[in-house]
C-alpha positions in Angstrom: 0.0 0.0 0.0 2.8 2.4 0.9 4.6 1.6 -2.3 1.6 2.2 -4.4 0.9 5.5 -2.7 4.4 6.9 -3.2 6.0 5.1 -6.1 5.7 8.2 -8.4 6.6 10.8 -5.7 8.5 9.2 -2.8 8.7 11.5 0.2 12.2 12.7 1.1 11.5 13.0 4.9 13.2 10.0 6.6 10.4 9.9 9.2 8.1 8.6 6.4 10.1 5.4 6.2 10.2 5.1 10.0 6.4 5.3 10.1 6.1 2.8 7.2 8.4 0.3 8.9 6.9 0.7 12.4 3.4 0.1 11.0 4.5 -3.4 10.2 5.6 -4.1 13.8 2.2 -2.9 15.0 0.7 -6.0 13.4 3.2 -8.2 15.2 2.3 -6.6 18.6 -1.4 -6.9 18.0 -1.0 -10.6 17.1 1.1 -11.2 20.3 -1.5 -9.5 22.5 -4.4 -11.5 20.9 -2.5 -14.7 21.3 -1.8 -14.1 25.0 -5.5 -13.3 25.6 -6.6 -16.5 23.8 -8.1 -14.8 20.7 -5.5 -16.4 18.4 -3.0 -19.2 18.4 0.0 -20.6 16.6 1.6 -17.4 15.5 3.9 -16.2 18.3 4.2 -19.2 20.6 7.9 -19.9 19.8 9.0 -16.3 20.1 7.0 -15.8 23.3 8.9 -18.7 25.0 12.4 -18.2 23.6 12.5 -14.5 22.8 10.7 -12.1 25.2 8.8 -13.9 27.9 7.8 -10.6 29.6 5.5 -9.9 26.6 3.0 -12.0 28.5 2.8 -9.6 31.4 -0.5 -7.6 31.6 1.4 -4.3 31.1 3.1 -5.6 27.9 -0.2 -7.0 26.6 -2.0 -3.7 27.0 1.1 -2.0 25.5 0.8 -4.2 22.4 -2.9 -3.5 22.1 -2.1 0.2 22.1 0.7 -0.2 19.5 -1.4 -2.5 17.3 -4.4 -0.3 17.2 -3.7 3.3 18.1 -0.2 3.6 16.8 -1.1 1.7 13.6 -3.9 4.2 12.9 -1.5 7.1 13.6 1.1 5.6 11.2 -1.5 5.2 8.4 -2.7 8.8 8.8 0.9 10.1 8.9 1.9 8.2 5.8 -1.2 9.4 4.0 -0.5 13.0 5.0 3.2 12.9 4.1 2.5 11.3 0.7 0.0 14.1 0.0 2.2 16.9 1.2 -0.1 17.8 4.1 0.7 19.0 7.6 1.6 16.3 10.0 3.8 17.9 12.7 1.2 18.0 15.5 0.2 14.4 15.0 3.9 13.4 14.8 4.5 15.0 18.2 1.5 13.0 19.6 3.1 9.8 18.2 6.5 10.7 19.6 5.2 11.4 23.1 3.2 8.1 23.0 6.0 5.9 21.9 8.6 7.6 24.1 6.4 7.2 27.1 5.8 3.6 26.1 9.4 2.5 25.7 10.9 4.6 28.6 8.8 2.6 30.9 9.0 -0.8 29.1 12.7 -1.1 28.7 13.8 -0.1 32.3 10.8 -2.0 33.7 12.2 -5.2 32.1 15.6 -4.7 33.7 14.5 -3.7 37.2 11.5 -6.1 37.5 11.3 -9.8 38.0 12.3 -10.5 34.4 15.7 -8.7 34.8 17.4 -12.1 35.3 15.8 -13.5 32.0 17.1 -10.9 29.5 17.9 -12.6 26.2 19.3 -11.3 22.9 15.8 -10.4 21.6 15.7 -7.8 24.3 18.0 -5.5 22.2 15.4 -5.4 19.5 13.6 -2.9 21.6 16.4 -0.3 21.3 15.4 1.1 17.9 11.9 1.7 19.3 13.4 3.6 22.3 15.9 5.7 20.3 14.1 6.4 17.1 11.1 8.2 18.7 13.5 10.4 20.7 15.3 11.3 17.4 11.9 11.8 15.8 10.7 14.1 18.6 13.9 16.2 18.3 13.4 16.5 14.6 9.7 17.4 14.8 10.3 20.0 17.6 12.9 21.7 15.4 10.5 22.2 12.5 8.1 25.2 12.0 4.7 24.9 13.7 1.4 24.2 12.0 -0.1 27.5 13.0 -3.5 29.0 12.1 -3.7 32.7 11.1 -4.3 34.8 14.2 -4.6 38.6 14.2 -2.1 40.5 16.4 -4.8 42.7 17.9 -6.8 39.6 18.9 -3.8 38.0 20.5 -2.9 41.2 22.3 -6.4 41.5 23.8 -6.4 37.9 25.0 -3.0 38.3 26.6 -4.1 41.3 28.6 -6.8 39.2 30.4 -6.0 38.1 33.9 -6.4 34.4 34.8 -9.5 35.0 36.8 -11.2 36.4 33.6 -10.2 33.2 31.7 -12.4 30.6 33.5 -11.3 27.7 31.4 -7.6 28.4 31.9 -8.3 28.8 35.6 -10.0 25.4 35.7 -7.0 23.9 33.9 -4.6 25.5 36.5 -6.6 23.9 39.3 -6.5 20.6 37.5 -2.8 20.8 36.9 -2.1 21.6 40.6 -4.3 18.6 41.7 -2.5 16.4 39.1 0.9 17.4 40.6 -0.3 16.3 44.0 -1.6 13.0 42.7 1.7 12.4 40.9 3.8 13.1 44.0 1.4 10.9 46.0 1.8 7.8 43.8 5.5 8.4 43.3 6.0 8.3 47.1 3.8 5.1 47.2 6.2 3.1 44.9 9.1 4.4 47.0 7.7 2.7 50.1 6.8 5.9 51.9 5.8 4.9 55.5 2.9 7.4 55.7 -0.3 5.6 56.7 -2.5 7.4 54.2 -0.2 6.3 51.3 0.0 2.7 52.6 -3.8 2.6 52.9 -4.2 3.9 49.4 -1.9 1.3 47.9 -3.6 -1.5 49.9 -7.2 -0.6 49.4 -7.3 1.3 46.1 -4.3 0.6 43.8 -2.4 -2.5 44.9 -1.1 -2.8 41.3 1.5 -0.2 42.3 3.3 -2.9 44.3 3.3 -5.5 41.5 6.8 -7.0 41.4 6.8 -7.0 37.6 8.5 -3.6 37.8 6.5 -1.6 35.2 4.2 0.3 37.6 7.1 1.4 39.7 9.1 2.7 36.8 6.0 4.4 35.4 5.3 6.2 38.7 8.9 7.3 38.9 8.8 8.6 35.3 5.8 10.6 36.2 7.3 11.9 39.4 10.6 13.1 37.9 9.5 14.1 34.4 5.7 14.6 34.3 5.6 16.6 37.5 7.9 19.4 36.2 5.9 19.5 33.0 2.6 19.8 34.8 4.1 22.8 36.8 5.4 24.3 33.6 2.0 24.1 32.0 0.4 25.9 35.0 3.0 28.6 34.5 2.3 28.8 30.8 -1.4 29.3 31.4 -0.6 32.2 33.8 2.2 33.9 31.6 1.4 35.1 28.1 3.7 34.4 25.2 4.8 30.9 26.1 4.8 29.5 22.6 6.3 26.2 23.7 2.9 25.3 25.2 1.6 24.7 21.7 4.1 21.8 21.2 4.8 20.3 24.6 1.2 19.9 25.6 0.7 17.7 22.5 3.8 15.6 23.2 2.8 15.3 26.9 -0.8 14.3 26.0 0.5 11.4 23.9 2.8 10.1 26.7 0.1 10.3 29.4 -2.5 8.7 27.3 -0.3 5.7 26.6 0.9 5.4 30.2 -2.5 5.6 31.7 -4.0 3.1 29.1 -1.4 0.5 30.0 -1.6 1.2 33.8 -5.4 1.0 34.0 -5.6 -2.0 31.7 -2.9 -3.9 33.6 -4.6 -3.1 36.9 -7.8 -4.9 35.6 -6.3 -7.6 33.3 -7.1 -11.2 34.4 -3.4 -12.2 34.0 -2.6 -9.8 36.9 -2.6 -11.6 40.2 -5.9 -11.0 42.1 -4.1 -9.4 45.0 -2.7 -6.7 42.7 -6.0 -5.9 40.9 -8.2 -2.9 41.7 -10.7 -4.1 44.3 -14.2 -4.2 42.9 -15.5 -2.2 45.9 -13.5 0.9 44.8 -13.4 0.2 41.0 -15.5 3.2 40.0 -13.6 6.0 41.9 -10.2 4.6 41.0 -11.1 4.4 37.3 -12.5 7.9 37.3 -9.4 9.3 39.0 -7.1 7.6 36.5 -9.3 8.6 33.5 -9.3 12.2 34.7 -5.5 12.1 35.0 -5.3 10.8 31.4 -7.9 13.0 29.7 -6.9 16.4 31.3 -3.7 16.7 29.3 -5.5 15.9 26.0 -8.1 18.6 26.7 -5.3 21.1 27.5 -3.5 20.3 24.3 -6.8 20.8 22.3 -7.3 24.2 24.1 -3.8 25.3 23.2 -4.1 24.3 19.6 -7.6 25.6 18.9 -7.1 29.0 20.7 -3.4 29.7 20.6 -3.8 33.5 21.0 -2.6 33.7 24.6 0.6 31.7 23.8 1.8 33.7 20.8 4.8 35.9 20.9 3.9 39.5 20.0 6.5 42.1 19.2 6.2 45.4 21.0 4.7 48.2 18.9 7.9 50.3 18.9 10.0 47.4 17.8 7.5 46.7 15.0 7.6 50.3 13.7 11.4 50.3 13.8 11.4 47.1 11.7 9.1 48.7 9.2 11.3 51.8 8.9 14.5 49.7 8.5 12.9 47.7 5.7 
C-alpha cells in the first residue's frame, strides 16, 4: 500500500520510512496480545517462550494493544498526509510522546523487574523503538509549527486578560495543581513511603503499584521526575502570556500520558494480573474515574492550546514593529 501511494513521488523525509516500517511491527504486537489473551494461536508461541517472555505480562499485553491499534492508525494517517504533502507535525508529536512514554517505561521495567534475570538477545530489538522516537521528537520540535492565522490585535487582547477572567484556563490550572499532588502521592507510594495514608491507598485502592513485575514502579517514577515538572510548567504557561512552547509540549505530553494511563489502567484490571494486585471491585469506579481524569486532562489542555493559541503567541512590541518597518 505504501509503495503504491508513493512510487511516483516518494517523500524525502526520513520519518516517512520510520512510520512505514513501524506500522509493520504494529501487526506483530497486536498478534502477540491477541494470542496471549486467547483470541489467536499458533503465530507467536515460539517467540514468546524463547525471545521475550515478559510480553506475557499484563502491562506488555496492554502496550501491544495500544501499539497494534492506536499507533497503527496514527502511522497510516501520517503516511497518507506525508504522501499528499499535508501538515503532520502535530500528529507526529503526539506519536513521539506516546512511543517515548511507552518505551521509557517498558525497557527499564524489564531490567529492574522480576524479568531482569531473564534478559535474552531479543531484548535488544527494543532499542530502535526507544531511540528512534527520541530522534523523531527532536526532529519534529525543530520544524516550523502548524499555525493558524491569528490577528495580532486579537492575541494582544487575549494576553491582557488576567487568569480570573479566563475561567477555562483557571480550571486547567486547578486541575494541573491537583495532578501534581496526585503524581507526588503515587511516586511516594512506589518508593515505600511509610505514611499511613499512602499505605492505605496502595492496599485498598491501587495495589497494582506494588506488583513485582516492575513496570508500575518505573512508570510512577517517570511521572514523578518528568511529568511533575511539565505539569508545573503548563500551569506557569497558562498564567504567563507568550509561552509559545505550550503549543508543542502539551501535544507531546498528552500522547505520553494517554499511553501510560492506558497500560496502567488496563494492567490493573487484566485477568493475568494476580488478584491481590488488581483494583478491588468495591472501589473500582472511583479509582477508574481518578485515573481517567488524569489521562484526559492533558488531552483537553492540548486541544485548548491548539484551537485557541492567541494567549501563547509571541507578540513584538509596537515600537519594535515600527522600527522594523522603517528599516525595511
